[in-house]
C-alpha positions as CSV (number, residue, x, y, z in Angstrom):
1,M,58.2,-27.3,14.9
2,F,57.0,-24.2,13.1
3,N,55.5,-26.2,10.3
4,L,53.6,-28.5,12.7
5,Q,52.2,-25.5,14.5
6,S,51.2,-24.0,11.2
7,I,49.4,-27.2,10.2
8,L,47.6,-27.4,13.5
9,S,46.6,-23.7,13.4
10,N,45.4,-24.1,9.8
11,F,43.3,-27.1,10.8
12,K,41.8,-25.2,13.7
13,N,40.9,-22.2,11.5
14,K,39.3,-24.3,8.8
15,K,37.3,-26.2,11.5
16,N,36.0,-23.0,13.0
17,L,35.1,-21.6,9.6
18,F,33.3,-24.9,8.8
19,F,31.3,-24.6,12.0
20,V,30.2,-21.1,11.1
21,F,29.4,-22.1,7.5
22,V,27.2,-25.1,8.6
23,A,25.4,-22.9,11.2
24,V,24.7,-20.2,8.7
25,C,23.4,-22.8,6.3
26,I,21.1,-24.2,9.0
27,F,19.9,-20.6,9.7
28,F,18.9,-20.0,6.0
29,I,17.3,-23.4,5.7
30,S,15.2,-23.2,8.9
31,N,14.5,-19.5,9.5
32,G,10.9,-19.9,8.3
33,N,10.2,-22.7,10.8
34,G,7.5,-21.4,13.2
35,M,7.6,-21.7,17.0
36,F,7.0,-25.4,17.8
37,W,5.9,-27.5,20.7
38,D,6.7,-26.1,24.2
39,N,8.6,-23.2,22.6
40,V,5.3,-21.5,21.7
41,L,5.2,-20.9,25.4
42,F,8.9,-20.6,26.3
43,A,10.0,-18.5,23.3
44,S,7.0,-16.8,21.8
45,K,4.5,-16.1,24.6
46,M,7.0,-15.4,27.3
47,G,9.2,-13.4,24.9
48,N,6.2,-11.4,23.6
49,H,5.2,-10.5,27.1
50,L,8.6,-9.1,27.8
51,Y,8.8,-7.4,24.4
52,D,5.4,-5.7,24.9
53,N,6.0,-4.6,28.5
54,S,9.5,-4.6,29.8
55,I,12.4,-7.0,29.1
56,L,13.4,-6.6,32.8
57,N,10.0,-7.4,34.2
58,W,10.2,-11.2,34.6
59,S,6.8,-11.5,36.3
60,I,4.9,-13.6,33.7
61,P,1.1,-13.5,33.8
62,I,-0.2,-16.3,35.9
63,E,-2.3,-17.9,33.2
64,F,0.8,-19.0,31.2
65,D,3.6,-18.8,33.8
66,P,5.4,-22.1,33.9
67,G,7.7,-21.0,36.7
68,H,10.9,-21.2,34.7
69,P,13.1,-18.1,34.2
70,P,12.0,-16.4,31.0
71,F,15.7,-16.3,29.9
72,L,15.1,-17.3,26.3
73,G,12.2,-14.9,26.1
74,F,14.4,-12.2,27.5
75,L,17.1,-12.7,24.8
76,L,14.5,-12.8,22.1
77,A,12.8,-9.6,23.3
78,M,16.2,-7.9,23.2
79,F,16.8,-9.1,19.6
80,W,13.3,-8.1,18.6
81,K,13.9,-4.6,19.9
82,I,17.1,-4.3,17.9
83,F,16.3,-6.2,14.6
84,G,12.5,-6.2,14.5
85,H,9.8,-8.5,15.8
86,K,10.2,-11.2,13.1
87,L,10.5,-15.0,13.0
88,W,13.8,-14.9,11.2
89,V,15.2,-12.7,14.0
90,S,14.3,-15.4,16.5
91,H,16.3,-17.9,14.5
92,L,19.2,-15.3,14.2
93,L,19.5,-15.4,18.0
94,M,20.1,-19.2,17.8
95,L,22.9,-18.8,15.3
96,P,25.8,-17.9,17.7
97,F,24.7,-20.6,20.1
98,T,24.6,-23.2,17.4
99,I,28.2,-22.3,16.4
100,G,29.0,-22.4,20.1
101,V,27.6,-25.9,20.5
102,F,29.7,-27.1,17.5
103,Y,32.9,-25.6,18.9
104,Q,32.4,-26.7,22.5
105,L,31.3,-30.2,21.6
106,F,34.3,-30.6,19.3
107,K,36.6,-29.2,22.1
108,F,35.1,-31.7,24.5
109,I,35.8,-34.6,22.1
110,T,39.4,-33.6,21.7
111,Y,39.9,-34.2,25.5
112,F,38.9,-37.8,25.1
113,I,40.1,-38.5,21.5
114,K,43.5,-37.4,20.3
115,D,43.6,-38.6,16.7
116,K,42.4,-35.8,14.4
117,K,40.5,-38.0,12.0
118,S,38.9,-39.8,14.8
119,Q,37.8,-36.5,16.4
120,I,36.0,-35.6,13.2
121,L,34.3,-39.0,13.0
122,A,33.3,-38.8,16.7
123,F,31.9,-35.3,16.2
124,T,29.9,-36.4,13.1
125,I,28.2,-39.3,14.8
126,T,27.4,-37.2,17.8
127,I,26.0,-34.2,15.9
128,V,23.6,-36.3,13.8
129,D,21.7,-37.5,16.8
130,P,18.1,-36.7,15.8
131,T,17.2,-35.0,19.1
132,L,20.3,-32.8,19.1
133,S,20.1,-31.9,15.4
134,T,16.4,-31.1,15.6
135,Q,17.1,-28.3,18.1
136,F,19.2,-26.4,15.5
137,V,16.2,-25.9,13.3
138,I,13.7,-24.6,15.8
139,V,13.9,-21.8,18.3
140,N,14.4,-23.3,21.8
141,P,16.3,-23.1,25.0
142,E,18.0,-26.5,24.5
143,V,20.7,-25.2,22.3
144,L,21.6,-22.6,25.0
145,I,21.7,-25.4,27.6
146,V,23.8,-27.7,25.5
147,F,26.2,-24.8,24.8
148,F,26.6,-23.7,28.4
149,F,26.9,-27.3,29.5
150,F,29.8,-28.2,27.3
151,L,31.4,-24.8,28.0
152,A,31.3,-25.5,31.7
153,I,32.5,-29.1,31.4
154,N,35.4,-28.0,29.1
155,G,36.2,-25.5,31.8
156,I,36.5,-28.3,34.3
157,L,38.4,-30.7,32.0
158,F,40.8,-28.1,30.6
159,K,41.3,-26.3,33.9
160,K,39.8,-23.0,32.6
161,N,38.0,-21.4,35.5
162,N,36.7,-18.5,33.5
163,L,34.9,-20.7,31.1
164,K,33.6,-22.8,33.9
165,F,32.3,-19.8,35.7
166,I,30.5,-18.5,32.6
167,G,28.9,-21.9,31.9
168,F,27.7,-22.2,35.5
169,F,26.5,-18.6,35.6
170,F,24.1,-19.1,32.6
171,L,23.1,-22.7,33.4
172,S,21.8,-21.3,36.7
173,I,19.3,-19.0,34.9
174,V,18.2,-20.6,31.6
175,S,15.6,-22.9,33.1
176,F,14.9,-25.2,36.1
177,R,16.3,-28.1,34.1
178,S,19.6,-26.2,33.4
179,M,19.7,-25.5,37.2
180,M,19.4,-29.3,37.8
181,I,22.1,-29.9,35.3
182,L,24.4,-27.5,37.1
183,A,23.7,-29.4,40.4
184,G,24.6,-32.6,38.5
185,I,27.8,-31.0,37.3
186,F,28.7,-30.3,40.9
187,L,28.3,-34.1,41.6
188,F,30.4,-34.9,38.5
189,E,33.3,-32.7,39.5
190,S,33.2,-33.9,43.1
191,F,33.1,-37.5,42.1
192,N,35.9,-36.8,39.6
193,K,38.1,-35.3,42.2
194,L,37.4,-38.0,44.8
195,F,37.4,-41.2,42.8
196,I,39.2,-40.5,39.6
197,E,41.8,-37.9,40.5
198,K,42.1,-39.3,44.1
199,K,42.4,-35.8,45.6
200,G,40.6,-36.6,48.9
201,Y,37.7,-35.0,50.6
202,K,39.5,-31.7,51.3
203,S,39.5,-31.0,47.6
204,I,35.7,-30.6,47.7
205,I,35.0,-29.7,51.3
206,N,36.7,-26.3,51.3
207,F,35.6,-22.7,51.0
208,K,37.2,-22.0,47.6
209,Y,35.5,-25.0,45.8
210,L,32.1,-24.5,47.3
211,S,32.0,-20.7,47.1
212,F,32.9,-20.9,43.3
213,Y,29.7,-22.9,42.8
214,I,27.6,-20.5,45.0
215,L,28.9,-17.3,43.4
216,S,28.5,-18.7,39.8
217,S,25.0,-19.8,40.7
218,L,23.8,-16.4,42.0
219,P,21.5,-15.6,39.1
220,G,19.5,-18.8,39.7
221,L,19.6,-18.4,43.5
222,I,18.3,-14.8,43.2
223,F,15.6,-15.8,40.8
224,I,14.3,-18.6,43.1
225,A,14.4,-16.3,46.1
226,W,12.6,-13.6,44.2
227,R,9.8,-16.0,43.0
228,L,9.3,-17.4,46.4
229,I,9.1,-13.9,48.0
230,T,6.9,-12.4,45.3
231,K,4.7,-15.3,44.2
232,G,5.1,-17.9,46.9
233,W,5.5,-20.8,44.5
234,L,8.1,-22.0,41.9
235,Q,6.7,-24.1,39.2
236,T,3.0,-24.7,39.8
237,H,0.2,-23.3,42.0
238,P,-3.3,-24.6,42.7
239,N,-4.8,-22.8,39.7
240,S,-1.9,-23.6,37.3
241,P,-2.8,-25.4,34.0
242,W,0.0,-27.8,34.9
243,A,-0.9,-28.4,38.5
244,S,-2.2,-32.0,37.9
245,L,1.1,-32.8,36.1
246,W,3.3,-32.2,39.0
247,Q,2.0,-34.7,41.6
248,I,3.9,-37.6,43.1
249,A,3.7,-40.6,40.9
250,S,1.9,-43.8,42.1
251,P,3.9,-47.1,41.9
252,K,2.1,-47.8,38.6
253,I,3.1,-44.5,37.1
254,F,6.6,-44.8,38.5
255,L,7.1,-48.1,36.7
256,K,5.6,-46.6,33.5
257,N,8.0,-43.7,33.8
258,I,11.0,-46.2,34.0
259,I,9.8,-47.7,30.7
260,I,9.3,-44.2,29.2
261,L,12.9,-43.2,30.3
262,I,14.4,-46.3,28.6
263,H,12.3,-45.5,25.5
264,R,13.6,-41.9,25.5
265,Y,17.2,-43.1,25.6
266,S,16.7,-45.7,22.8
267,D,14.3,-43.8,20.6
268,F,15.0,-42.3,17.2
269,G,17.9,-44.6,16.2
270,R,19.7,-44.6,19.6
271,V,18.6,-48.1,20.2
272,F,21.6,-49.1,18.1
273,I,23.9,-47.2,20.4
274,F,22.1,-48.8,23.4
275,I,22.6,-52.3,22.1
276,F,26.2,-51.7,21.2
277,L,27.0,-50.4,24.7
278,I,25.3,-53.3,26.3
279,A,27.2,-55.8,24.1
280,S,30.5,-53.9,24.7
281,F,30.2,-54.0,28.5
282,I,29.3,-57.7,28.3
283,L,32.4,-58.4,26.2
284,F,34.9,-55.8,27.6
285,G,33.4,-54.5,30.7
286,K,36.5,-54.6,33.0
287,K,38.8,-53.2,30.3
288,I,36.4,-50.3,29.6
289,I,35.9,-49.4,33.3
290,S,39.7,-49.6,33.9
291,Q,40.3,-46.6,31.5
292,T,40.2,-43.2,33.3
293,K,38.6,-41.3,30.5
294,N,35.9,-44.0,30.1
295,K,35.1,-43.6,33.8
296,Q,34.8,-39.8,33.3
297,L,32.4,-40.3,30.3
298,L,30.2,-42.7,32.3
299,L,30.0,-40.2,35.1
300,L,29.3,-37.4,32.7
301,A,26.6,-39.4,30.9
302,F,24.4,-39.7,34.0
303,L,25.4,-37.4,36.9
304,P,24.6,-34.1,35.2
305,V,21.1,-35.3,34.4
306,I,20.6,-37.4,37.6
307,F,18.2,-34.9,39.2
308,I,16.2,-34.6,36.0
309,I,15.9,-38.4,35.9
310,V,14.8,-38.6,39.5
311,I,12.2,-35.9,39.2
312,S,11.0,-37.4,35.9
313,L,10.5,-40.8,37.5
314,L,8.8,-39.4,40.6
315,A,6.3,-37.0,38.9
316,T,3.2,-37.6,36.9
317,N,4.3,-35.1,34.3
318,T,5.5,-36.5,31.0
319,F,9.1,-35.8,30.1
320,G,10.7,-35.2,26.7
321,H,13.6,-36.6,24.9
322,R,15.3,-33.2,24.8
323,Y,15.7,-33.3,28.7
324,F,18.6,-35.8,28.2
325,I,20.4,-34.4,25.1
326,V,23.7,-34.0,26.9
327,S,23.5,-37.5,28.2
328,F,22.7,-38.9,24.7
329,N,25.7,-37.0,23.3
330,I,28.2,-38.3,25.8
331,L,27.0,-41.9,25.5
332,T,27.5,-41.6,21.7
333,I,31.1,-40.3,22.3
334,L,31.7,-43.2,24.8
335,T,30.4,-45.6,22.1
336,F,32.8,-44.2,19.6
337,S,35.7,-44.5,22.1
338,I,34.9,-48.1,22.8
339,L,34.4,-48.9,19.1
340,T,37.8,-47.5,18.1
341,N,39.7,-49.1,21.0
342,Y,38.1,-52.6,21.3
343,F,36.7,-53.6,17.9
344,S,38.6,-54.6,14.8
345,N,35.7,-54.1,12.3
346,R,35.3,-50.5,13.4
347,K,34.5,-49.1,10.0
348,L,31.6,-51.3,9.4
349,L,30.2,-50.8,12.9
350,Y,30.7,-47.1,12.7
351,S,28.8,-46.9,9.4
352,L,25.9,-49.0,10.8
353,L,25.7,-46.9,14.0
354,L,25.8,-43.6,12.0
355,I,23.2,-44.8,9.5
356,G,21.0,-46.1,12.4
357,L,21.0,-42.6,14.0
358,I,20.2,-40.9,10.8
359,T,17.3,-43.2,10.1
360,G,15.9,-42.1,13.5
361,N,14.7,-39.0,11.7
362,F,12.3,-41.2,9.7
363,W,10.7,-43.0,12.6
364,I,7.0,-42.2,12.7
365,Y,4.8,-44.2,15.0
366,P,1.1,-45.2,14.3
367,K,-1.0,-42.1,15.0
368,R,-2.5,-43.4,18.2
369,I,1.0,-43.7,19.8
370,S,2.3,-40.4,21.1
371,Q,5.6,-39.3,19.6
372,G,8.2,-36.7,20.6
373,W,7.8,-34.5,17.5
374,D,10.3,-31.9,18.8
375,A,13.0,-34.6,19.1
376,S,13.5,-35.6,15.4
377,L,13.7,-33.9,12.1
378,A,10.7,-35.9,10.9
379,H,8.4,-33.0,11.9
380,V,10.2,-30.4,9.6
381,P,7.7,-30.6,6.6
382,Y,5.0,-29.6,9.0
383,H,6.0,-25.9,9.1
384,N,5.3,-25.3,5.4
385,L,2.3,-27.6,5.3
386,R,0.8,-25.5,8.1
387,K,1.2,-22.3,6.1
388,D,-0.4,-24.0,3.1
389,A,-3.4,-25.1,5.3
390,I,-3.8,-21.6,6.7
391,N,-3.7,-20.1,3.2
392,Y,-6.4,-22.6,2.1
393,L,-8.7,-21.6,5.0
394,N,-8.2,-17.9,4.1
395,N,-8.8,-18.5,0.4
396,K,-12.0,-20.4,1.2
397,N,-13.1,-17.6,3.6
398,I,-13.2,-20.0,6.5
399,N,-12.8,-18.1,9.8
400,I,-9.8,-19.5,11.6
401,S,-11.3,-18.5,14.9
402,K,-14.0,-21.1,14.2
403,V,-11.6,-23.9,13.3
404,A,-10.6,-26.3,16.0
405,S,-7.0,-27.5,16.4
406,F,-4.7,-29.1,18.9
407,F,-1.4,-28.5,20.8
408,P,0.9,-26.9,19.7
409,N,-1.3,-25.2,17.1
410,K,-4.2,-24.2,19.4
411,T,-2.9,-20.6,19.8
412,T,-2.9,-17.4,17.8
413,I,-1.2,-17.6,14.4
414,D,1.1,-14.7,15.4
415,D,2.4,-16.8,18.4
416,I,3.9,-19.2,15.9
417,D,4.9,-17.2,12.8
418,F,4.9,-13.5,13.9
419,S,2.5,-12.7,11.0
420,K,0.6,-10.2,13.2
421,N,-2.5,-12.3,12.7
422,R,-4.1,-12.4,16.1
423,K,-6.8,-15.0,15.2
424,A,-6.5,-18.2,17.2
425,F,-7.6,-21.7,16.6
426,T,-10.3,-22.9,19.0
427,T,-10.6,-26.0,21.3
428,F,-11.7,-29.2,19.8
429,T,-15.1,-30.4,21.2
430,G,-16.2,-32.9,18.6
431,N,-18.9,-30.5,17.4
432,N,-16.8,-27.9,15.6
433,K,-17.6,-27.4,12.0
434,Y,-14.0,-27.4,10.9
435,V,-10.9,-29.1,12.4
436,L,-7.3,-28.7,11.5
437,Y,-5.3,-31.9,12.4
438,S,-1.7,-32.8,11.6
439,T,0.4,-36.0,12.0
440,V,2.5,-34.1,14.5
441,Y,-0.3,-33.6,17.0
442,N,-0.6,-36.2,19.7
443,L,-4.3,-36.8,20.3
444,S,-6.2,-38.9,22.8
445,D,-8.0,-42.0,21.7
446,E,-11.3,-40.2,22.4
447,Q,-10.3,-37.3,20.1
448,Y,-9.3,-39.7,17.3
449,N,-12.6,-41.6,17.6
450,L,-14.6,-38.4,17.4
451,L,-12.7,-37.3,14.2
452,E,-13.2,-40.7,12.6
453,K,-16.9,-40.9,13.6
454,N,-18.1,-37.3,13.1
455,Y,-15.9,-35.8,10.4
456,S,-15.0,-36.1,6.7
457,V,-11.8,-35.0,5.0
458,L,-12.3,-31.6,3.3
459,K,-8.7,-31.0,2.2
460,Q,-5.3,-32.7,2.9
461,F,-1.8,-31.5,2.5
462,N,1.1,-34.0,2.3
463,K,4.8,-33.9,2.3
464,F,6.9,-37.0,2.9
465,N,5.3,-38.8,5.8
466,I,3.7,-35.7,7.4
467,N,0.3,-34.4,6.5
468,I,-2.2,-31.8,7.6
469,T,-5.9,-32.6,7.2
470,I,-8.8,-30.1,7.3
471,Y,-11.9,-31.9,8.4
472,I,-15.5,-30.8,8.1
473,L,-18.3,-32.0,10.4
474,N,-20.6,-34.6,8.8
475,K,-24.2,-33.4,8.1
476,T,-26.9,-34.9,10.2
């Protein structure tokens, strides 16, 4: 018995050290990656406001206040106060959460899969999902959300109320999406008690159960009450830059959103997971559903994100792949469980699914089709190319303030790389003398037409399938 415990303990220690090693490697590889996509706002701008003023004053200036709690910005501001206002410090903050995601995700897998080798294989195919793996190389709130999500779910599955409370506590304050995930977890635990554990309605309609959720959600409840009292609105207001994005979708947009949602779930290599699951349920549907843990995985795949799905379908705002990361992860684990239990050619199928997910990082659409660049590793070369392009502009004495660019680069240089350069790219009008464009910018057809009609290439920087082009206005 002693030898068995020693072997298991040794495996656990090696696994944890491996998680730390991988996370540290990711940190050293990616700590030069600038703020990207929405995180220019959620990490840099909101964090800089708290850093420059007070980390406890969560009243964000109205011109860039998205309504969400500035939780990531708060953590960044604290780290900047301690270690310095540097880009690498921002990535340093993400390091413990990355380790936490590895540990909690693996712990989650052990609940559903008992064989040690299979646990490693399941972890591998889950962690290589392009949308999840991309979050590890950029500064963002998603890593925090995924960590606290699996911490909370593991607390439920392994009957650890302290972990459950901590997970709930922080999910309630990271962002509005994490709050919705917390509400979805309440649905999961309630359904799990009622329909899987068969405990009856008294198990969820009682003071102890409900008060646990209320108490652990206090940070979020207090934040919402504070915003409504002090500002009178939560996410948008009539003068908000995002006001037009949060209107009720018309029937046409609703149907379009359904198509987009299906695309988000199947994009970047997940289409192979999607096809496999459909085929599996056609072949073994009753057997799959009859297994208790498969039922739990199905509930976990959709209930925690159900409120995000509903709001995404009903609003005119576009929604990102990263909104559904936890759902993607659990569907992949369900796929692995089905594969190992119902298919004989599991090695071949596993290899194909794994390769399919990895290839998702190389999916680049034609430039007139918008792409979720913060959801796959395809965008990574952009960070160094951007530095090369800025150096070129400086060496040619081209004033960056006179150069047009696009989201997410239409901001100060300092907002992205903390170089203390306060010059900002300007808005593209079609008449700017210089324009900086990259593959990773999603432009409108009108903007593409103006570039093609009015501009010539001055300089281009290429790496893999990503490029940055500096255009100059044609002489008339």
